[in-house]
N, C-alpha and C positions, 0 to 999 in steps of 0.2 A: 815490605816492612810496615807500611801505613795501614794495611788491612788487619794486621795483628792488633793494632791499638784502637780500632773503631769499636764502640760499644755495640753489644748485640741486644736486640729487642725482640720480644715476641710481638706478633702482629696486633694483638689486642692491647698492648701497652701504648701504642701510638694513637689509638682511637680517643678522640676527645670525650671527656665525661660531661655529665650534666651538672654544671656549677651551681645553678639555682637549687636543684634537688639536694646537693651536698650541703649547701648552706642551711636549707630548711631542716635537713636531718640533724645537723649539729645543734641547731637551736632547740629542736624537739628533744634531743638527748640531754641537753643542759637543763631543760625544764623538768624532764622526768627525773634527772638526778636530784634536782632541788626539791622534788616532791618527797623524796626519801629523807629529807631533813627532819620531817616530823614523824619519825618512825618510833618503834618500841625499843630503842637502844638507850643505854645509860651512858653518861659522860659526853664529853665534847670531841673526842678523838674522831669518831665517825662523822660528826658534823663538819669538822675541819677538812677531812678528806673529800667529802661530798662537795663542799664549796670550792675547794682547790680544783677538783676535776671540772666542775661546771665553769669556773672562771678560765681554766685552761682552754676549754672548747671555744668559749666566746673570744678569748685572746687570740687563738689561732685564726678565727674568722676576721678579726680586726687586722691582724698582721697580713693576712692574705689580701684583704681589700686595699690596704695601704701599698703593698708591693705591686699589685696589679695596676693601681692608679698611677704609680710612679713609673710604670713601664717595665718593671723587672719581671721577666717571664723565663721559663726554662729555655736553655739554649738548644736543646735537642729537638724541639718541635717546630 
């Protein structure tokens, strides 16, 4: 019965990723998003979405850093 309830993972899911590269990639994406702030669009709807997505990326980085510092990590690894 216990074997039926165990999660199934592909071998590549358990490989650790490069956390520093992921953080740098998120920061670069946020900067690129903010570069579109000065585009050829009219109105502020596009500006609001661009800022929200950029802040979401930075917010995810902050939450990840806080959770890792407090010791919360995935249970499966």
